[in-house]
C-alpha angles and dihedrals in degrees: 000000000000122000089248091055091051089049091052094048091050091046099043109020090232138063130204110216111198127219098000092148122049122230088257092051091050091049092047093049093046090051090049090050091051089053101041101032105027118178109258099202088234096133096256110140097183117052129177135176141144110283112177090082095057092098143292098308091056093038091055092059089076088074106016106173092235092052104043093076090057093048093050092046096046103033112014141279086266099058120149135201106254099181142317142206142161129241115210116180131182126203109293096026112145126240132247104228127234122301142149126058139157109316093003086126130005095261096043100098143126127200135181104200128215090250090060096255122134117222131183141181117220111002137177136222110195116196114202119216092176133032126262109199130183110309096006093111130222122111115034130176146169103238113226094017090116086078098038117132092203106040092147090062092074104124114252093233089057092044089052092047092242089123126035112205122185093259094066109080140181110213112221114236139179129215107279096032123117130206127207120203136165119232085231085076118090103241143150147156126280122209113275114246103166122106092231123071120264109235117186128160113204119201112185121202135192135190111273093257099052144055140193100188118071090214114068118211112252128222087220089072092065139058132225095005118189119231090254092052090050089055092047089054095051116117118254116287139165092201131068099343108149128226115268097213 
């Protein structure tokens, strides 16, 4: 990570990382999504399911080479995959309101240590397979709220997306971008207004000693795992867990 990126994470609680996935990777993942999570024409505008088990292209997102340096810098060298899912939204899909925040749950925390290192509890890398431009909807957040001393003072009409003050923003992204955010950040999902489908793959990571999900991912759900991926899928431990880098 660059010093500017560290500055932005500390300032905002999130970081947009441009061009993580190549055009070919985006096309391959979209084709895989069409195969494994085909639209059923059942009227559902918001669809979600686990995605890392779709196949190798999705499996490899748990330790994409352009993302591992961010995870080790912002969580720890012993990070683990806690859980994952995709969010696909068609025009007219409703939003999810704002949630999260420092101390909202035991593993939603952000620390800037005296040695200059940044450390987080549960964090998210969102890979975008389709763009989200201004006003399209999708990921929303309150920048800087990961360090707020009064996160519970957010007005309910703002939390429920009934009012849209200037401090709630929707970062613009292109297909192939990725976005890191800490669950200590107040964030949510705005209704989707674009004519194209929102396609976001969310991979959520924890420090090696902790977990948010009650259901640990299993190596048995994947094929041809690398040694690093096997370590990333290990259950939480404070003992002999090895570095993933």
